[in-house]
N, C-alpha and C positions, 0 to 999 in steps of 0.2 A: 332540605334547604339547598339553595343554589350554592355553587362554590364560593367559599368565603374564608377569609383569614380572621382568626379570633385572638384577641389580646385581653388579658385580665391584669389588674393591679394586685399588689401584695395583700390587700384586704379581701380579695375575692376567693371563695364565696363567703357571704355573711353567715356567721354561725347562728345568729338569732333569727327567729321568724321575721320575715321582712314585711313591714307595714306598707311602705311606699317605694315603688320603683319609679325613678325619674327617667323617662325614656325619650330619646332625642334622635330623630332622623336627620342625616346630613347628606347633602349633595353639592359638592364643589365649594360652597361658601364656608368661611372660617368660623367655627363656633366659639372661638376663644373668649369673646366678651361674655357670653352666656356661661360657659364652663368656669371662667374665673369668678363670676359673681356667685354662682352656686357654691363653688369651693370656699370662697370667703365666708359665706354664711354658715355652711356646715362645719368648717374647720374651727370657727370661733363660737359655735353654739354649745349649749349645755343640754339640748334635748337628746333623747335616746337615738343612737345611731343605727336603728333598725331600718335603714334606708339603703338603697343601691342606685347606681347610675348606669344605665345601659345606652350605648350609642350604636347606631347602625349607619355606616357610610355606604351609600347606595351607588357604588361603582364610580367614585370621583376620579380614580386613577391618578392620585396625586400623592407621591411619597412624602412630600413636604407637609401636606395637610395631615396625613396619618401620623406623622411624627409629632406635630403640634397636639393632636388629640391625645395621643399616648402620654405626652408630658403632663397634660392637665389631669388625666386619670391617675397618674402617679402621685400627683400633689394633693389629691382629695382624700380625706380621712374616712371614707366609706368604701364598701366594695364597688368596683367599677369594671365595666366590660365594654370592649369595642368589637363589633362584628363588621368586617370590611368586605363587602361583596366585590368580587372581581369584575362583574359586569352590572350595569344599571338594571334594576328590577322594576322601578316605578314607585310612585308615592304610596299607593295602597300596599304593595308588597313589602316595602320597607317598614311600614307601620305594623303589618302583621308579623314581620320578623322581630320587631321590638317586643310584641306580645309573647312570642314563642321563647324569647331569650331572657325574659324577666320573670321574677318570682313573687313580687309583692302582692299583698291583698288589694292594694290600689295602684293604678298606674297614672302618672302625671305626664301627659304628652306635652312636650315643650319643643317647638320648632327651633332649629339651630340658630336662626337669626332673630330670636326674641331676647329681651333683656328685662328681668324683673324690675318693677317700678318702685318696690320698697325693700329695705334691707332685711326684713324678716319674712320674705316671700314664702320660703319653704315652711317656716314655722306657722304661718297663717294657714297654709294648706293642711298641715298636721293637726292644728287645733280644730279646723273645720271638720276633718275626718272624725276626730274624737267627740266633738260636740253635736254634730249633725247627722252622722251616719249616712252620708250621701250615696246615691247610686251613680249619677252622672252630674258633674258640675263644670261649668265653663267660667273661667276667671276673668276673661275680658282682654281687650286689645287696646293699645294706645300708640300715639306717636309723641308722647310727652318728652322723651329724651332725645328727640331728633331736632337739631338746630335748623332754623329756616335756611333753605337752600333752593336756589332757582331751579336746579335740575330735578329736585324731588318735590317741588311745589305741587305739581299735578297729582302725583300719587298720594301726597299728604292730604290734599283737599278731598280726594275721593274717599280715602280712609276715614277722615273726620266725619264725613256725612253718613257713611254706611256701616262702618266697623267700630269706631271709637264710641261705644254706647255704654251708659251706666247699666248696672245689674237690673235696675227697674225697667229701663227701656228694653233690655234684652229679654227680660221675662215676658214682656208683651208679645214678642216674636217667637218665643219658645225655641224649638229645635232649629228653626230657620236662622237663628242668630248664633248658632254653635260653630266653632272652628276648632281644629285640632292643634292650633298654635299654643294653647294654654288650657288643656282639658284634663280633668280628673275623672277616671272611670274605675269602677270596681271590676276586679279581674274577671269574675265569672260572666259579667255582662259582655265585655269585649271579646271573650272567648266564644260566647254564644252568637254575638253579632260582630264578625270580623269585617275588615274593610274590603270593599268590592274591587277586585283587580281588573274588572271590566272597564274601569275608567282609565283612559290613556292620556299621557301628557299632563297638562296643568288644569286644575280647577274642578270644584264641585264634589269631589269624593268625600270630603269631610261633612258637608251638609247632607249628602245622601246617607252617610253612616248615622248621623243624628236622627234623621227622619225614620230610618229603619229601626233604630233603638226605641224611638218614641212609639212606633207602631207595635213593637214587641212589649209595650206597656211598662217600660223602664222610665222612671221619673227623671226629668232633666231640670236642674235648677241653675240659676245664674248667680255667681258669687263675685264680690268686689275684691279682686286681687289681680290687678292687671299687669301686663308686661308690654313693653314697647317693641313694635316690629321694626327692627333696624334695617331689614332687607327691602326697603321701598325701592321701586324700580324707576329708572329714568324713562321719559315718555316713550321713546322708541321701543324699549323692551316691554313696557307696560302694554302698549297697543298690540304688540306681537302676542303676548300671553293671552290677552282678552280675545284675540282672534282665534288662537288655538283652542280656547275653551268651548267653542261653539258646539262640537260634537258631544262633549260631556254635558253641556247644558241640555241638549235635546234628550240625552239618556236619562237625566234626572227628572226633567219635566214630564216625560212620558210615564215615568214610574210613580211619581208622587203628585197627587192632586193638590197638595198644599202649596206647591210651587206656583200655582195660579194666583196666589195672594201677592207675590212679589211684583213690584213695578217693572223690573227687568223682564219678567215673563210676559206681562201684559204688553210691553213695548215690542218684544220679539214676535208675539202672535199677531199684533197689528201689522207689523212690517211684512210678515209672511203673507198676509192677505193683500198687501200692496207691494209685490216683489220688485217693482221698478225702483223702490227706495233703496234696495241693496246696492244698486249701481252708484249711489252717492258715497260709498265708503272711501274711495280715493280722495274725494273732495274733503271729507271729514278729516282724514289723516293729514292733508295739507294744512287745514285750518288749525289743527291741534299742534302740529310740529313746527310750522313755518310762519306763524303770525304772532302778533303781540296782543291778542285778545286777552281780556281779563281772565284770571285763573278760574273763576266760577263758571264762566261761559265755556272755557275749554273742558272743564269737568263735565258739564252737561253734554258737550259734543262727544266726549269719551264714553259716556253712558249710551249715547246713540250709536257710537261705533260698536260697542259691545252687543247692543241689540241687533244691529244689522248682521253681525256674524252669527249670532244665535239663529236669526231668521234664515240666513243662508243655509245653515245646517239643516233646519227644518225642511226647507224647500228641496234640498238635495236628496232627502230621504223619502219624500212623498212621491 
């Protein structure tokens, strides 16, 4: 393990065999809403406390943030641990560190900017484990707890179209609809299929993991137990992240033929055949950020922006 500082609360380690490890990667954003919601449910529950909470701070370099996290761990009535990396390791490495530092039969990956949508969120996952014996299960994503906000309207529109899907809709897409934001995985599976640290920056490492797990013949199911993504980005940040994801998109598209089913892949491949379209990216950015076009039109332009940067990455590698 890279150099890290480790903090445990008074309940750590758990004396009983651990059924569920709730594992949360953190990078700069404050996980207080998530940790408070988890604490409220667990502290007021009557289910067995054979649960642990593991957090990895991936080099945020914020003493104030670390202090907040420790405070939440001290206030939860289960074993809890914080691993704080001195330097940033990346999204995949942080998740692999969560695997290494947890002990549960099942791991529930919850991104630090998620917020459970129901008060019995953990209990529903525990019941699902007991009644369904899952291998991999994705609980879903929503924006239901985010108030309408002009600055977040674009990100909310995009998420509503592609991410906020029912379990039935996600089942039709299979592993292509999986994200690590709210993902239950049996320990032996995630040990056999770790996250690929070849992905750099933002995007696609979770879909790659799901596709590799699917190829390894592990069943993936979709479950209705959603959490709201509180960390929606303002338009400038959103466009920057989508642009940065270009190289990761090429990495996953070359590895997995299933990616050809996605509209984003089809669009990128078409634009790569017509490389002059890449030059329209600055005009797209202007239309998205500087005009009063309807939000649905801006969302379509944002999808085209994403496709142009994916195509740009494809062209640069050929």
